LOLUM-867791 format. One record per atom (N, C-alpha, C): residue number from 1; residue in one letter; x, y, z. Coordinates in steps of 0.1 Angstrom, whole numbers, plus 5000, padded with zeros to 4 digits. Layout:
<nodes>
<NUM 'a' <X Y Z>> ...
</nodes>
This chain:
<nodes>
<1 'm' <7775 7756 5131>> <1 'm' <7770 7765 5140>> <1 'm' <7765 7757 5153>> <2 's' <7765 7766 5164>> <2 's' <7763 7760 5178>> <2 's' <7749 7754 5180>> <3 'g' <7748 7746 5190>> <3 'g' <7735 7740 5194>> <3 'g' <7736 7730 5204>> <4 'h' <7728 7730 5214>> <4 'h' <7728 7719 5225>> <4 'h' <7723 7706 5219>> <5 's' <7729 7696 5221>> <5 's' <7725 7683 5215>> <5 's' <7712 7678 5222>> <6 'k' <7701 7678 5215>> <6 'k' <7688 7675 5222>> <6 'k' <7679 7667 5213>> <7 'w' <7685 7660 5203>> <7 'w' <7677 7652 5194>> <7 'w' <7667 7642 5202>> <8 'h' <7674 7636 5212>> <8 'h' <7665 7625 5219>> <8 'h' <7654 7631 5226>> <9 'n' <7655 7644 5231>> <9 'n' <7643 7651 5237>> <9 'n' <7633 7654 5227>> <10 'i' <7637 7658 5214>> <10 'i' <7627 7660 5204>> <10 'i' <7621 7647 5200>> <11 'q' <7629 7637 5199>> <11 'q' <7624 7624 5195>> <11 'q' <7614 7619 5205>> <12 'a' <7617 7621 5217>> <12 'a' <7606 7616 5228>> <12 'a' <7594 7624 5226>> <13 'k' <7595 7637 5224>> <13 'k' <7583 7645 5222>> <13 'k' <7575 7641 5210>> <14 'k' <7582 7638 5199>> <14 'k' <7574 7633 5186>> <14 'k' <7566 7621 5190>> <15 's' <7572 7611 5197>> <15 's' <7565 7599 5199>> <15 's' <7553 7602 5208>> <16 'k' <7553 7611 5217>> <16 'k' <7542 7615 5225>> <16 'k' <7531 7621 5216>> <17 'v' <7536 7630 5207>> <17 'v' <7526 7636 5197>> <17 'v' <7519 7625 5189>> <18 'd' <7527 7616 5184>> <18 'd' <7520 7605 5177>> <18 'd' <7510 7598 5184>> <19 'a' <7513 7595 5197>> <19 'a' <7505 7587 5206>> <19 'a' <7492 7595 5209>> <20 'k' <7492 7608 5209>> <20 'k' <7481 7616 5214>> <20 'k' <7476 7625 5203>> <21 'r' <7476 7620 5191>> <21 'r' <7473 7629 5178>> <21 'r' <7460 7636 5180>> <22 'g' <7449 7629 5184>> <22 'g' <7436 7635 5184>> <22 'g' <7436 7647 5194>> <23 'k' <7442 7645 5205>> <23 'k' <7443 7656 5215>> <23 'k' <7451 7667 5210>> <24 'i' <7462 7664 5203>> <24 'i' <7471 7675 5198>> <24 'i' <7462 7683 5186>> <25 'f' <7455 7676 5179>> <25 'f' <7447 7683 5168>> <25 'f' <7436 7692 5175>> <26 't' <7430 7688 5185>> <26 't' <7421 7696 5193>> <26 't' <7427 7708 5198>> <27 'k' <7439 7707 5204>> <27 'k' <7446 7719 5209>> <27 'k' <7449 7728 5198>> <28 'i' <7454 7723 5187>> <28 'i' <7458 7732 5175>> <28 'i' <7446 7739 5170>> <29 'g' <7435 7732 5170>> <29 'g' <7423 7738 5165>> <29 'g' <7419 7749 5174>> <30 'k' <7421 7749 5187>> <30 'k' <7418 7760 5195>> <30 'k' <7427 7771 5192>> <31 'e' <7441 7768 5189>> <31 'e' <7450 7779 5185>> <31 'e' <7446 7786 5171>> <32 'l' <7441 7777 5163>> <32 'l' <7436 7783 5150>> <32 'l' <7425 7793 5152>> <33 'm' <7415 7788 5161>> <33 'm' <7403 7797 5164>> <33 'm' <7408 7810 5170>> <34 'v' <7417 7810 5179>> <34 'v' <7422 7822 5185>> <34 'v' <7429 7831 5174>> <35 'a' <7437 7825 5166>> <35 'a' <7444 7833 5156>> <35 'a' <7434 7839 5147>> <36 'v' <7424 7832 5142>> <36 'v' <7414 7837 5134>> <36 'v' <7406 7849 5140>> <37 'k' <7403 7847 5153>> <37 'k' <7395 7857 5159>> <37 'k' <7404 7870 5161>> <38 'n' <7416 7870 5163>> <38 'n' <7424 7880 5165>> <38 'n' <7429 7887 5152>> <39 'g' <7430 7879 5141>> <39 'g' <7436 7885 5128>> <39 'g' <7428 7882 5116>> <40 'g' <7418 7875 5118>> <40 'g' <7410 7872 5105>> <40 'g' <7413 7859 5099>> <41 'p' <7405 7853 5090>> <41 'p' <7406 7840 5084>> <41 'p' <7416 7839 5072>> <42 's' <7422 7850 5068>> <42 's' <7430 7850 5056>> <42 's' <7444 7848 5059>> <43 'e' <7450 7838 5053>> <43 'e' <7464 7835 5055>> <43 'e' <7473 7846 5051>> <44 'd' <7469 7853 5040>> <44 'd' <7477 7863 5033>> <44 'd' <7479 7875 5042>> <45 't' <7469 7878 5052>> <45 't' <7471 7890 5060>> <45 't' <7472 7886 5075>> <46 'n' <7472 7874 5078>> <46 'n' <7474 7870 5092>> <46 'n' <7486 7861 5094>> <47 's' <7496 7867 5098>> <47 's' <7509 7859 5100>> <47 's' <7508 7849 5111>> <48 'k' <7501 7852 5122>> <48 'k' <7499 7843 5132>> <48 'k' <7492 7830 5128>> <49 'l' <7482 7832 5119>> <49 'l' <7474 7820 5114>> <49 'l' <7484 7812 5105>> <50 'r' <7492 7818 5097>> <50 'r' <7502 7810 5090>> <50 'r' <7511 7802 5098>> <51 'd' <7516 7808 5109>> <51 'd' <7524 7801 5118>> <51 'd' <7517 7788 5125>> <52 'v' <7505 7790 5128>> <52 'v' <7497 7779 5135>> <52 'v' <7495 7769 5125>> <53 'i' <7492 7773 5112>> <53 'i' <7490 7762 5102>> <53 'i' <7502 7754 5099>> <54 'a' <7514 7761 5099>> <54 'a' <7526 7754 5097>> <54 'a' <7529 7744 5109>> <55 'k' <7525 7748 5122>> <55 'k' <7526 7738 5133>> <55 'k' <7516 7727 5130>> <56 'a' <7504 7730 5126>> <56 'a' <7495 7719 5123>> <56 'a' <7499 7709 5113>> <57 'k' <7506 7714 5102>> <57 'k' <7511 7705 5092>> <57 'k' <7524 7697 5097>> <58 's' <7531 7703 5107>> <58 's' <7543 7696 5111>> <58 's' <7539 7683 5119>> <59 'v' <7526 7683 5125>> <59 'v' <7522 7671 5132>> <59 'v' <7512 7663 5124>> <60 'n' <7512 7666 5111>> <60 'n' <7504 7659 5101>> <60 'n' <7489 7660 5102>> <61 'm' <7485 7672 5107>> <61 'm' <7470 7674 5108>> <61 'm' <7466 7676 5093>> <62 'p' <7456 7668 5090>> <62 'p' <7450 7669 5076>> <62 'p' <7446 7683 5072>> <63 's' <7448 7686 5059>> <63 's' <7444 7700 5054>> <63 's' <7429 7702 5056>> <64 'd' <7421 7692 5054>> <64 'd' <7406 7694 5056>> <64 'd' <7403 7697 5069>> <65 'n' <7410 7691 5080>> <65 'n' <7408 7696 5093>> <65 'n' <7411 7710 5096>> <66 'i' <7423 7714 5091>> <66 'i' <7428 7728 5093>> <66 'i' <7417 7737 5087>> <67 'q' <7414 7735 5074>> <67 'q' <7404 7745 5068>> <67 'q' <7390 7744 5075>> <68 'r' <7386 7733 5080>> <68 'r' <7373 7732 5088>> <68 'r' <7374 7740 5100>> <69 'a' <7386 7740 5107>> <69 'a' <7387 7747 5119>> <69 'a' <7388 7763 5117>> <70 'i' <7394 7767 5106>> <70 'i' <7394 7781 5102>> <70 'i' <7380 7786 5099>> <71 'k' <7373 7779 5090>> <71 'k' <7359 7783 5087>> <71 'k' <7350 7782 5098>> <72 'k' <7351 7773 5107>> <72 'k' <7343 7772 5119>> <72 'k' <7346 7785 5127>> <73 'a' <7359 7788 5129>> <73 'a' <7363 7800 5137>> <73 'a' <7358 7813 5131>> <74 'a' <7358 7814 5117>> <74 'a' <7354 7826 5111>> <74 'a' <7339 7828 5112>> <75 'g' <7332 7817 5114>> <75 'g' <7317 7817 5115>> <75 'g' <7312 7819 5129>> <76 'e' <7322 7818 5139>> <76 'e' <7318 7818 5153>> <76 'e' <7327 7829 5160>> <77 'l' <7328 7841 5155>> <77 'l' <7336 7851 5161>> <77 'l' <7331 7856 5175>> <78 'd' <7318 7853 5177>> <78 'd' <7312 7857 5190>> <78 'd' <7312 7846 5200>> <79 's' <7319 7834 5196>> <79 's' <7317 7822 5206>> <79 's' <7327 7824 5218>> <80 'v' <7332 7813 5223>> <80 'v' <7339 7813 5235>> <80 'v' <7353 7822 5233>> <81 'n' <7355 7830 5243>> <81 'n' <7367 7838 5243>> <81 'n' <7377 7831 5253>> <82 'y' <7389 7827 5247>> <82 'y' <7399 7820 5254>> <82 'y' <7409 7831 5259>> <83 'e' <7413 7829 5272>> <83 'e' <7424 7837 5278>> <83 'e' <7438 7830 5278>> <84 'd' <7447 7837 5273>> <84 'd' <7461 7832 5273>> <84 'd' <7467 7833 5286>> <85 'i' <7470 7822 5294>> <85 'i' <7476 7824 5307>> <85 'i' <7488 7814 5307>> <86 'i' <7500 7820 5313>> <86 'i' <7512 7812 5315>> <86 'i' <7514 7809 5330>> <87 'y' <7518 7797 5332>> <87 'y' <7522 7793 5346>> <87 'y' <7537 7788 5346>> <88 'e' <7542 7791 5358>> <88 'e' <7556 7787 5359>> <88 'e' <7558 7779 5372>> <89 'g' <7568 7770 5371>> <89 'g' <7570 7762 5384>> <89 'g' <7582 7752 5382>> <90 'y' <7583 7744 5392>> <90 'y' <7594 7735 5391>> <90 'y' <7589 7720 5393>> <91 'g' <7596 7712 5385>> <91 'g' <7594 7697 5386>> <91 'g' <7603 7691 5396>> <92 'p' <7604 7678 5396>> <92 'p' <7613 7671 5405>> <92 'p' <7627 7674 5402>> <93 's' <7635 7675 5413>> <93 's' <7650 7679 5410>> <93 's' <7651 7693 5405>> <94 'g' <7641 7702 5407>> <94 'g' <7642 7716 5404>> <94 'g' <7642 7719 5389>> <95 'i' <7637 7710 5382>> <95 'i' <7635 7712 5367>> <95 'i' <7626 7724 5365>> <96 'a' <7630 7734 5357>> <96 'a' <7622 7745 5353>> <96 'a' <7611 7742 5343>> <97 'v' <7599 7746 5346>> <97 'v' <7587 7743 5338>> <97 'v' <7578 7755 5334>> <98 'i' <7575 7757 5322>> <98 'i' <7566 7767 5317>> <98 'i' <7554 7760 5311>> <99 'v' <7542 7765 5315>> <99 'v' <7530 7759 5310>> <99 'v' <7521 7770 5303>> <100 'e' <7519 7769 5291>> <100 'e' <7511 7779 5283>> <100 'e' <7497 7773 5281>> <101 's' <7486 7781 5285>> <101 's' <7473 7775 5284>> <101 's' <7464 7786 5277>> <102 'l' <7453 7780 5270>> <102 'l' <7442 7789 5266>> <102 'l' <7429 7783 5273>> <103 't' <7423 7793 5280>> <103 't' <7412 7787 5289>> <103 't' <7401 7797 5289>> <104 'd' <7389 7793 5290>> <104 'd' <7377 7800 5293>> <104 'd' <7373 7800 5308>> <105 'n' <7381 7793 5316>> <105 'n' <7380 7793 5331>> <105 'n' <7392 7792 5338>> <106 'k' <7398 7804 5341>> <106 'k' <7412 7803 5347>> <106 'k' <7412 7798 5361>> <107 'n' <7402 7798 5368>> <107 'n' <7401 7791 5381>> <107 'n' <7402 7776 5380>> <108 'r' <7396 7771 5370>> <108 'r' <7396 7757 5368>> <108 'r' <7410 7753 5363>> <109 't' <7416 7760 5354>> <109 't' <7429 7757 5348>> <109 't' <7440 7758 5359>> <110 'a' <7439 7769 5367>> <110 'a' <7450 7771 5378>> <110 'a' <7449 7760 5387>> <111 'g' <7437 7755 5391>> <111 'g' <7435 7744 5401>> <111 'g' <7441 7731 5394>> <112 'n' <7438 7728 5383>> <112 'n' <7443 7716 5376>> <112 'n' <7459 7716 5374>> <113 'v' <7464 7728 5370>> <113 'v' <7478 7728 5369>> <113 'v' <7485 7728 5382>> <114 'r' <7480 7734 5393>> <114 'r' <7486 7733 5406>> <114 'r' <7486 7718 5411>> <115 'h' <7475 7712 5408>> <115 'h' <7473 7698 5413>> <115 'h' <7483 7688 5406>> <116 'a' <7485 7690 5393>> <116 'a' <7495 7683 5386>> <116 'a' <7509 7684 5392>> <117 'f' <7513 7697 5393>> <117 'f' <7526 7699 5400>> <117 'f' <7527 7692 5413>> <118 't' <7518 7695 5421>> <118 't' <7518 7689 5436>> <118 't' <7518 7674 5436>> <119 'k' <7510 7668 5427>> <119 'k' <7509 7653 5428>> <119 'k' <7521 7646 5423>> <120 'h' <7529 7653 5414>> <120 'h' <7540 7646 5407>> <120 'h' <7554 7652 5411>> <121 'g' <7555 7656 5424>> <121 'g' <7568 7660 5429>> <121 'g' <7573 7673 5425>> <122 'g' <7564 7683 5421>> <122 'g' <7568 7696 5418>> <122 'g' <7561 7706 5426>> <123 'n' <7562 7718 5422>> <123 'n' <7555 7729 5428>> <123 'n' <7552 7741 5419>> <124 'l' <7541 7746 5419>> <124 'l' <7538 7759 5411>> <124 'l' <7544 7770 5417>> <125 'g' <7551 7778 5409>> <125 'g' <7558 7790 5414>> <125 'g' <7551 7803 5409>> <126 's' <7557 7815 5412>> <126 's' <7551 7827 5409>> <126 's' <7556 7832 5395>> <127 't' <7549 7842 5389>> <127 't' <7552 7846 5376>> <127 't' <7566 7852 5376>> <128 'g' <7574 7846 5365>> <128 'g' <7588 7851 5366>> <128 'g' <7598 7842 5372>> <129 'c' <7594 7832 5379>> <129 'c' <7603 7824 5387>> <129 'c' <7612 7816 5379>> <130 'v' <7608 7812 5367>> <130 'v' <7617 7804 5358>> <130 'v' <7618 7810 5344>> <131 's' <7609 7818 5340>> <131 's' <7610 7823 5326>> <131 's' <7622 7830 5323>> <132 'f' <7629 7836 5332>> <132 'f' <7642 7843 5328>> <132 'f' <7653 7832 5324>> <133 'm' <7650 7819 5326>> <133 'm' <7659 7809 5321>> <133 'm' <7657 7805 5306>> <134 'f' <7647 7811 5300>> <134 'f' <7642 7807 5287>> <134 'f' <7643 7819 5277>> <135 'q' <7643 7816 5265>> <135 'q' <7641 7826 5255>> <135 'q' <7631 7822 5245>> <136 'r' <7623 7831 5240>> <136 'r' <7613 7827 5230>> <136 'r' <7620 7828 5216>> <137 'k' <7620 7816 5210>> <137 'k' <7626 7814 5197>> <137 'k' <7617 7806 5187>> <138 'g' <7619 7809 5174>> <138 'g' <7613 7801 5164>> <138 'g' <7622 7789 5163>> <139 'q' <7616 7777 5160>> <139 'q' <7624 7765 5159>> <139 'q' <7618 7756 5148>> <140 'i' <7627 7753 5139>> <140 'i' <7622 7744 5128>> <140 'i' <7631 7732 5127>> <141 'v' <7625 7720 5129>> <141 'v' <7632 7708 5129>> <141 'v' <7630 7699 5116>> <142 'i' <7641 7696 5111>> <142 'i' <7641 7689 5097>> <142 'i' <7648 7676 5098>> <143 'e' <7640 7665 5094>> <143 'e' <7647 7652 5094>> <143 'e' <7657 7651 5083>> <144 'k' <7669 7645 5086>> <144 'k' <7680 7643 5077>> <144 'k' <7676 7631 5067>> <145 'n' <7679 7633 5055>> <145 'n' <7678 7622 5045>> <145 'n' <7688 7625 5034>> <146 'd' <7690 7615 5026>> <146 'd' <7700 7615 5015>> <146 'd' <7698 7627 5005>> <147 's' <7685 7632 5004>> <147 's' <7684 7642 4994>> <147 's' <7687 7656 4999>> <148 'i' <7691 7657 5011>> <148 'i' <7693 7670 5018>> <148 'i' <7708 7672 5021>> <149 'd' <7714 7681 5015>> <149 'd' <7728 7684 5017>> <149 'd' <7729 7694 5029>> <150 'e' <7737 7691 5038>> <150 'e' <7738 7699 5051>> <150 'e' <7742 7714 5048>> <151 'd' <7752 7716 5039>> <151 'd' <7757 7729 5036>> <151 'd' <7747 7737 5030>> <152 'e' <7740 7731 5019>> <152 'e' <7729 7737 5013>> <152 'e' <7717 7742 5022>> <153 'm' <7714 7733 5031>> <153 'm' <7703 7734 5041>> <153 'm' <7707 7747 5050>> <154 'm' <7720 7746 5055>> <154 'm' <7724 7757 5063>> <154 'm' <7724 7770 5056>> <155 'm' <7729 7771 5043>> <155 'm' <7729 7784 5037>> <155 'm' <7715 7789 5034>> <156 'm' <7706 7779 5030>> <156 'm' <7692 7784 5028>> <156 'm' <7686 7790 5040>> <157 'a' <7689 7784 5052>> <157 'a' <7682 7789 5064>> <157 'a' <7689 7802 5068>> <158 'l' <7702 7803 5067>> <158 'l' <7708 7816 5072>> <158 'l' <7705 7827 5061>> <159 'e' <7704 7824 5049>> <159 'e' <7702 7834 5040>> <159 'e' <7687 7839 5041>> <160 'a' <7678 7830 5046>> <160 'a' <7664 7834 5048>> <160 'a' <7663 7842 5060>> <161 'g' <7673 7843 5069>> <161 'g' <7673 7852 5081>> <161 'g' <7673 7843 5095>> <162 'a' <7677 7830 5093>> <162 'a' <7678 7822 5106>> <162 'a' <7689 7828 5115>> <163 'e' <7688 7826 5127>> <163 'e' <7697 7830 5138>> <163 'e' <7708 7820 5139>> <164 'd' <7704 7807 5139>> <164 'd' <7714 7796 5141>> <164 'd' <7709 7784 5133>> <165 'f' <7719 7774 5132>> <165 'f' <7717 7762 5124>> <165 'f' <7725 7752 5131>> <166 's' <7719 7740 5136>> <166 's' <7727 7730 5142>> <166 's' <7724 7717 5135>> <167 's' <7733 7707 5135>> <167 's' <7731 7694 5129>> <167 's' <7733 7685 5141>> <168 'e' <7721 7678 5143>> <168 'e' <7720 7668 5155>> <168 'e' <7721 7654 5149>> <169 'e' <7718 7644 5157>> <169 'e' <7720 7630 5152>> <169 'e' <7713 7627 5140>> <170 'e' <7700 7630 5140>> <170 'e' <7691 7626 5129>> <170 'e' <7683 7638 5123>> <171 'v' <7686 7650 5129>> <171 'v' <7679 7661 5124>> <171 'v' <7687 7674 5123>> <172 'y' <7682 7684 5114>> <172 'y' <7687 7698 5115>> <172 'y' <7678 7707 5123>> <173 'i' <7684 7715 5131>> <173 'i' <7675 7724 5139>> <173 'i' <7679 7739 5135>> <174 'v' <7668 7745 5129>> <174 'v' <7670 7759 5125>> <174 'v' <7663 7769 5136>> <175 't' <7671 7777 5141>> <175 't' <7666 7786 5152>> <175 't' <7665 7801 5146>> <176 't' <7653 7807 5149>> <176 't' <7650 7821 5145>> <176 't' <7646 7830 5157>> <177 't' <7647 7842 5154>> <177 't' <7639 7852 5164>> <177 't' <7624 7850 5161>> <178 'p' <7616 7853 5171>> <178 'p' <7601 7852 5168>> <178 'p' <7597 7860 5156>> <179 'e' <7603 7872 5154>> <179 'e' <7599 7881 5144>> <179 'e' <7603 7875 5130>> <180 'd' <7613 7868 5129>> <180 'd' <7618 7863 5116>> <180 'd' <7613 7849 5113>> <181 'f' <7607 7842 5123>> <181 'f' <7603 7828 5121>> <181 'f' <7593 7827 5109>> <182 'g' <7584 7835 5107>> <182 'g' <7575 7832 5096>> <182 'g' <7581 7833 5082>> <183 'a' <7590 7843 5081>> <183 'a' <7597 7845 5068>> <183 'a' <7607 7834 5065>> <184 'v' <7615 7830 5076>> <184 'v' <7624 7817 5074>> <184 'v' <7616 7805 5070>> <185 'r' <7605 7802 5078>> <185 'r' <7597 7791 5075>> <185 'r' <7592 7791 5061>> <186 'e' <7586 7802 5057>> <186 'e' <7580 7803 5043>> <186 'e' <7590 7802 5032>> <187 'a' <7603 7807 5034>> <187 'a' <7613 7805 5024>> <187 'a' <7617 7791 5023>> <188 'm' <7617 7783 5034>> <188 'm' <7621 7769 5033>> <188 'm' <7609 7761 5028>> <189 'e' <7597 7765 5031>> <189 'e' <7586 7758 5024>> <189 'e' <7586 7760 5009>> <190 't' <7590 7772 5005>> <190 't' <7590 7774 4991>> <190 't' <7601 7764 4984>> <191 'n' <7611 7761 4991>> <191 'n' <7620 7751 4987>> <191 'n' <7617 7737 4989>> <192 'n' <7604 7734 4993>> <192 'n' <7598 7721 4995>> <192 'n' <7605 7714 5006>> <193 'v' <7609 7720 5016>> <193 'v' <7615 7715 5028>> <193 'v' <7603 7710 5037>> <194 'e' <7603 7698 5041>> <194 'e' <7593 7693 5051>> <194 'e' <7598 7693 5066>> <195 'f' <7589 7696 5075>> <195 'f' <7593 7698 5089>> <195 'f' <7588 7687 5098>> <196 'l' <7596 7684 5107>> <196 'l' <7591 7675 5118>> <196 'l' <7584 7684 5129>> <197 'e' <7589 7696 5130>> <197 'e' <7584 7705 5140>> <197 'e' <7586 7720 5134>> <198 'a' <7577 7729 5137>> <198 'a' <7578 7743 5133>> <198 'a' <7570 7752 5140>> <199 'e' <7576 7758 5151>> <199 'e' <7567 7767 5159>> <199 'e' <7576 7775 5167>> <200 'i' <7570 7786 5173>> <200 'i' <7576 7795 5182>> <200 'i' <7575 7789 5196>> <201 'k' <7586 7789 5202>> <201 'k' <7585 7781 5216>> <201 'k' <7594 7788 5226>> <202 'm' <7595 7783 5238>> <202 'm' <7604 7788 5249>> <202 'm' <7615 7778 5249>> <203 'v' <7627 7783 5246>> <203 'v' <7639 7775 5246>> <203 'v' <7648 7777 5258>> <204 'p' <7652 7768 5266>> <204 'p' <7660 7770 5277>> <204 'p' <7674 7775 5274>> <205 'd' <7680 7784 5282>> <205 'd' <7694 7787 5280>> <205 'd' <7703 7776 5284>> <206 't' <7700 7769 5294>> <206 't' <7708 7757 5299>> <206 't' <7699 7747 5303>> <207 'y' <7705 7734 5303>> <207 'y' <7696 7723 5305>> <207 'y' <7701 7716 5319>> <208 't' <7691 7710 5326>> <208 't' <7694 7703 5338>> <208 't' <7694 7687 5334>> <209 'v' <7705 7681 5335>> <209 'v' <7706 7667 5333>> <209 'v' <7700 7658 5344>> <210 'i' <7690 7650 5341>> <210 'i' <7683 7641 5351>> <210 'i' <7686 7627 5348>> <211 'd' <7685 7619 5359>> <211 'd' <7687 7604 5358>> <211 'd' <7673 7597 5354>> <212 'e' <7674 7584 5353>> <212 'e' <7663 7577 5349>> <212 'e' <7650 7577 5358>> <213 'e' <7655 7576 5371>> <213 'e' <7644 7577 5381>> <213 'e' <7636 7591 5381>> <214 't' <7644 7601 5379>> <214 't' <7638 7615 5378>> <214 't' <7630 7616 5366>> <215 's' <7635 7610 5355>> <215 's' <7629 7611 5342>> <215 's' <7616 7604 5343>> <216 't' <7615 7593 5349>> <216 't' <7601 7587 5350>> <216 't' <7592 7595 5358>> <217 's' <7596 7601 5370>> <217 's' <7587 7609 5378>> <217 's' <7583 7622 5369>> <218 'f' <7593 7627 5363>> <218 'f' <7590 7640 5356>> <218 'f' <7581 7637 5344>> <219 'q' <7583 7626 5337>> <219 'q' <7574 7623 5326>> <219 'q' <7558 7622 5331>> <220 'k' <7556 7617 5342>> <220 'k' <7543 7616 5347>> <220 'k' <7537 7631 5349>> <221 'l' <7545 7641 5354>> <221 'l' <7541 7654 5354>> <221 'l' <7538 7660 5341>> <222 'l' <7546 7657 5331>> <222 'l' <7544 7662 5317>> <222 'l' <7531 7656 5311>> <223 'd' <7530 7644 5314>> <223 'd' <7517 7637 5309>> <223 'd' <7505 7643 5314>> <224 'a' <7505 7645 5328>> <224 'a' <7493 7652 5335>> <224 'a' <7490 7665 5329>> <225 'l' <7500 7673 5327>> <225 'l' <7498 7686 5322>> <225 'l' <7493 7686 5308>> <226 'e' <7500 7678 5300>> <226 'e' <7496 7677 5285>> <226 'e' <7483 7671 5283>> <227 'd' <7479 7663 5292>> <227 'd' <7465 7657 5291>> <227 'd' <7454 7667 5294>> <228 'd' <7457 7679 5300>> <228 'd' <7447 7688 5304>> <228 'd' <7443 7697 5291>> <229 'd' <7430 7696 5288>> <229 'd' <7425 7703 5276>> <229 'd' <7429 7718 5275>> <230 'd' <7431 7724 5287>> <230 'd' <7433 7738 5286>> <230 'd' <7448 7741 5284>> <231 'v' <7456 7731 5286>> <231 'v' <7471 7733 5284>> <231 'v' <7474 7732 5269>> <232 'q' <7482 7742 5264>> <232 'q' <7485 7741 5250>> <232 'q' <7500 7736 5248>> <233 'n' <7508 7742 5256>> <233 'n' <7522 7738 5255>> <233 'n' <7530 7737 5268>> <234 'v' <7538 7728 5269>> <234 'v' <7547 7727 5281>> <234 'v' <7561 7726 5278>> <235 'y' <7569 7736 5284>> <235 'y' <7584 7737 5281>> <235 'y' <7591 7735 5294>> <236 'h' <7603 7729 5292>> <236 'h' <7611 7726 5304>> <236 'h' <7626 7726 5300>> <237 'n' <7635 7725 5310>> <237 'n' <7649 7725 5307>> <237 'n' <7656 7711 5312>> <238 'a' <7647 7702 5312>> <238 'a' <7653 7688 5316>> <238 'a' <7659 7682 5303>> <239 'e' <7672 7676 5306>> <239 'e' <7678 7668 5296>> <239 'e' <7676 7653 5300>> <240 'f' <7668 7645 5292>> <240 'f' <7666 7632 5295>> <240 'f' <7679 7624 5292>> <241 'p' <7681 7613 5299>> <241 'p' <7692 7604 5297>> <241 'p' <7691 7599 5282>> <242 'e' <7703 7597 5276>> <242 'e' <7704 7592 5262>> <242 'e' <7697 7578 5262>> <243 'g' <7688 7576 5252>> <243 'g' <7681 7564 5250>> <243 'g' <7670 7561 5259>> <244 'w' <7668 7571 5269>> <244 'w' <7657 7569 5279>> <244 'w' <7643 7569 5273>> <245 'd' <7634 7559 5277>> <245 'd' <7620 7560 5273>> <245 'd' <7613 7554 5285>> <246 'e' <7601 7560 5287>> <246 'e' <7594 7556 5300>> <246 'e' <7589 7541 5298>> 
</nodes>
């Protein structure tokens, strides 16, 4: 099956997640709270909550932390209301960037996001300026090992309703529509498949290849955005050089 080779991008992202695990857990805790507020604390009846729990597990968030966040959210339904706001803009060399936020103060968040773009060689754009270059997809990343047969994994994914399956250097990448993501993920979980990543995200249609100098500059923008407590996810179409690391 087809797929743009992007394992080194995923690998770079994973190392960032490992380095900022506490902050990642806080952000996922906020997503859990919003999911519970919107659909209730039961995994059986709240598909969004199931998806967020899968995302939490993929970054090794302890089950106790997940359940604590759900119970806290269920008991605080009248607490802070977070607004979901998406920003779009350009990084250095015209890299397309989408920033997803959950905020209780949109003026603060907009100012922080704008400052990050401006400081690191980019500029914040208007709604729709880059989103047409992306598609919302479910993406499940599975680490290759000797116990996983590629053909079996591909058939399992496709029979569960996956849209695409690709084999990268060290991982398999299963792509789904947003609507089918939960069913595909749950089918693979039933077969005891463990995930490096499992979430619905914005996937670029094409990638912009960047050199090492631009990579260093762009990474500073990514770090500034991801360090913001209001920012949940940052998506982009940059293709970092093979083997690059800041």
